TORFI-482910 format. One record per residue (C-alpha): x, y, z. Coordinates in steps of 0.02 Angstrom, whole numbers, plus 32768, in hexadecimal, padded with zeros to 4 digits. Layout:
N
XYZ;...
This chain:
403
2D5B515C1247;2D1F50CC11DA;2D1D501A1220;2DA74FE711A6;2E16507911DB;2DF250591294;2E244FA11287;2EC24FCD1225;2EF1505312A5;2ED84FDC1338;2F414F5712E0;2FCE4FD412C2;2FCC500B1378;2FD44F5513B1;30694F331340;30CC4FCB137A;309F4FD51433;31344FC014A9;31364F3F1533;30DD4F7515D1;315E4FAD1651;30FA4FD316F0;30CC4F451767;30194F051766;2FA34F5517E2;2F784EB61842;2F4F4ECD18F9;2F7A4E33195F;2F494DF91A0D;2F7C4D591A64;2FC84CC21A0F;2F954C471989;30064BAF1981;30934C1519CC;30814CA91955;30264D511968;2F6B4D301955;2EF94D9518E4;2E514D99193C;2DEF4E1118CC;2DD54D97183C;2D464D191830;2D944C6D1838;2D3F4BC31828;2D224B6B18CF;2DB74B071909;2E3A4B7C18BE;2E9C4C1618ED;2EFC4C8C187A;2FA44CDE189B;30194D5C184D;30B34CF1182A;31204D7117CF;31144E1B177D;317F4E8E1711;31994E021692;318A4E7215F8;31064E291586;30FE4D7215BD;30AB4CF71546;30D94C3E1552;30F54BE215F5;313A4B36161E;313C4AEC16CE;31D44A7D16E3;319D4A651797;31414ACB181A;31D94B37183E;322A4B3F1792;31D24B9016FE;32004BD41654;31A74C691606;31B74CBD155C;31B64D7B155B;318C4DAF14A9;31D04E5E14C9;315C4EB61450;311E4E9E139F;31C74ECD1355;32424E40132D;32D34E0F139C;32974E61143E;32604DC11494;32AA4D5D1524;32A34CB11573;32924CC3162F;32B24C4516BA;32514C56175C;32904BF517F4;326A4BFC18AD;327E4BA71951;31D74B691997;31794BFA19E5;31F04C7C199D;31DA4CF7190B;32124CC2185E;32BC4CF6181F;32BE4D251767;33534CFF16F6;33634D2B163E;339C4C8F15E0;338F4CD2152E;33734D7F14E4;33614DC61435;32DA4D471409;325C4D65137E;31B34D7813D4;31BD4CD41435;311D4C81146D;31094BC31477;31674B5614F4;31564A9914FA;31B649FC1528;31C7496714B5;31B448B114ED;326948B1152A;324B494C1594;32B149BE1522;32804A751518;32334AB71476;32214B721458;31BB4BC913D0;31EE4C71138A;318E4CC712FF;32014C811278;323A4BDA12C0;322B4B511342;32C94B1B139D;33054A9F141E;33574AF514B2;33D04A971521;33E34ADA15D1;347E4AA11632;34B14AE716DC;35404B6216CB;35364B62160C;34E04BDA1594;34444B901543;34644B3314A1;33E54B581418;33CB4ADC1389;334D4B151304;32D84A8A12CC;32574AE31260;328B4B831208;32484BFE1188;319B4C0F11D5;31354CA41194;31334D3D1204;30D44DC311A5;302F4E0D11D3;2FC04E07126B;2FE54D5A12B1;30A04D3512B1;30A64CDA1359;30BA4C1E135A;30664BA413D0;307B4AE813BE;30644A3E140D;30CA499E1400;3067490413C8;3086484E13F7;30FC48361363;316848CA1394;312749371307;310249EF1326;30534A301302;306B4AEA12E6;2FFB4B8212D3;301F4BE41234;2FAB4C78124D;2F544CDB11C5;2FAF4D7C1197;2F0A4DDC1193;2E614DE511E8;2DF04DB11158;2E644D9610C2;2E7F4E4D109D;2F2A4E801058;2FA54E8A10E9;30624E9A10F6;30834E511049;2FFC4DCB1052;2F824DDC0FBF;2ECA4DFD0FD9;2E484D7B0FB0;2DDC4D820F14;2D3C4D2F0EDA;2DAA4C9B0EAD;2DDF4C7E0F61;2E594CB30FE8;2F104C960FBB;2F454CA91070;2F014BFD109F;2F034B5A103E;2F8F4B180FD0;303E4ADD0FFD;30714B831050;2FCF4B9B10B1;2FBF4C121140;2F254C1411AF;2F4D4B5D11C7;2F944ADE1242;30324A8F11FC;308549EA122A;314349E71230;31A349431242;325E491F1254;32BC48DB11BF;3309482E11BA;33AB487511FF;335248C61292;3383497712C4;34194978124F;33A2498711BB;331A4A0911A0;326F49DD11E4;31EA49CF115E;313B4A16116A;30944A1A1114;2FE94A63113B;2F7E49F511AA;2EDC4A5B11A6;2EA64B00115A;2E344B941179;2E6E4BB1122C;2E904C6B123F;2EFC4C6812DB;2F144BC6133F;2F674C0B13DB;2F0B4B8A1443;2F404AD7141A;2F304A3E148A;2F3649821471;2EB6491A14CF;2F1748AA1548;2EAE480F1521;2E71481E146D;2F08487E142E;2E9248F113CE;2ECD49A113A6;2E5D4A2C13E9;2E6D4ADF13B0;2E2C4B8513F3;2E0B4BF81361;2E234CB4136B;2D9F4CDC12E8;2DA14D741277;2D814E1C12CA;2D0C4E671248;2C6D4E2511FA;2C554E15113E;2C4F4EC510F8;2CDD4EF7116E;2C6E4F2A1200;2C954F1012B8;2C184EC31331;2C3B4E9F13E8;2BC84E0713E4;2C014DB51340;2C524D5312F3;2C724CCC1376;2D194C7F13A0;2D204BC11393;2D574B1E13E1;2D874AA61354;2DB449EF134C;2E4149F312CC;2E4849611253;2EC2494D11C2;2E8C4993111A;2DF849F81158;2DD34AB01137;2D884B0D11CB;2D434BA41170;2DB14C3E117C;2D954CBA112E;2CF44C7910DF;2C924C381173;2CA04C62122C;2C464C0312B3;2BBE4B9A1263;2B654C1811F6;2BC04CBF11E3;2BE04CB41127;2C4E4D2910C2;2C314D111007;2CB74D900FD3;2D354D060FAC;2CC44C8E0F4F;2C784C260FDB;2BC24BF50FC8;2B964B9D106A;2BDA4B7B1118;2BAE4AC510F7;2C4B4ABA108C;2CBA4ACA1126;2CD54A6911C7;2C6F4ABC1253;2CB04ADD1302;2C834A65138F;2C5E4AF51405;2C474BB013F1;2CA84C2A145D;2C664CDB147A;2C9D4D5B13FA;2D434DB0141C;2D684D4214B4;2E114D26145F;2E3B4C77149F;2EF74C5C14AA;2F504BD71510;2EF74B391547;2F194A8F1593;2EC149F415D0;2EC549F7168E;2F25495916B9;2F5C48F51751;2F5F495C17F0;2EC549BF17BD;2E3249C31835;2DBD4933180C;2D3249A717D1;2DA449F2174D;2E114960171A;2E11494C165D;2DC149F6163D;2E044A6515B3;2E414B051607;2E4B4B9F1596;2E904C4F15A9;2E164CCE1560;2E834D661542;2E0C4DE514F2;2DEC4E921536;2D314E8D150D;2CBF4E51159B;2CC44DA11551;2D7F4D961570;2DFA4DA61601;2DC64D031654;2E0A4C561673;2D894BD81637;2D744B1B1639;2D114AA315CE;2CEB49F91619;2CFB496415A3;2C8C48C915A5;2CB5480F1597;2CB9482014D9;2D4348A314EB;2CD1493014B0;2CAE49D81504;2C0849DD155E;2B994A6D1593;2BE34B1C1599;2C8B4B5B15D1;2C8F4B8E1689;2D054C0B16DB;2D984BDF1749;2DCA4C971758;2D494D1F1738;2D244DD1176E;2DC64E05171B;2D904EAE16DB;2DFE4F3B171C;2DD74F7317CE;2E385009180C;2EA24FDE18A3;2E7B4F241892;2EB44EDB17EC;2ECC4F071734;2E674EBF16A5;2E9E4E0C168C;2F074DDD15F6;2F224D201601;2F8B4CDA1574;2FD44C2E1598;2FC94BB01623;302C4B1C1661;30094A9716E3;308A4A56175D;308B49AB17AE;302749E71844;2F924A2217DF;2FBE4ADA17E6;2F9C4B45174C;30174BCE171E;2FD14C5B16B2;302E4CE21651;2FE54D8F1633;30374DF515AB;2FE24E9E15C5;30024E991680;30B14E4E1677;30854DCD16FA;307F4D141723;2FED4CD7178C;2FD14C3317E8;2F294BDB17F4;2F404B5A187E;2ECB4AD218C0;2EAC4AE81979;
């Protein structure tokens, strides 16, 4: 099988695979913050990890309203309108009770709160405000609609900036600007999938109209050349937007290499182009679409190992152990040895990442009778410094708790 056919076949299987039904094979012993402890994983000193909930379908986004009340998006599978919004509640020391709040959602992923504490939910095609009232069905008000859904990266992650605007991932429809699901292939004149007023492979900024929610929100590209920005986080002091880039899978010439090209950590600034599909990392150049040099694009601040597949991330805020406060915590989702870890990058006084990323959870390769291969997707922090982590392939929610 040729590399091109192999990649296409794997992509098709990923798009058509049903949600995992069986519970994850985590063996637990003892307690971690009142929940069943997982003792077979390597955890950074001062933490324990627990199995908080399982059988959640294919959980993606997570939002901690408080330590005993969480919301989780179950994307269902890669087909539209199979997703759910789940509510997890518990009494202290008791198991979580799972309630379905919404169903029939279109591949839901991102969950955030705005400055007023209102819930925002991202589906593949839109972002909505969801009002939750006791004894009443949730009320859904679409804010941003008509988002593109074709191709390999239909899921939407986003953050809310200080002005209340939404900074949204519009992923590339393809791996390296090949024709895909109606999106045209690139030529020597460039890649039509990124750049221009309808750019994909970009982070967009959407703002409310003068009439607020009663008028359509308006959007425009903020930065280009970002293949799939599933990891987005705003620095709590500088307000800068940081992005974890899932780089292209294949090298120029459509070949696959386990060690290249690297994924990236980018500081996203308005109007900049970050390279996709022309340049990956700092020097992996693809001239097929007219690029001449990686110097023509904004380089990443840090390189992430190839195929680590960074997804959700956050800055570890108040309540975090002192050694980790202010660190950028990232879920590396990939199935290659570089992935299936929870990593953290410490930031210095200039609000820049320093040194190399270090693991908070490691040793997450599958071990029969102990635990499955990790599949961390998103994470949320509660007010007590706990980190809640979704795993889509294992259908589970984990807790990383300071001891």
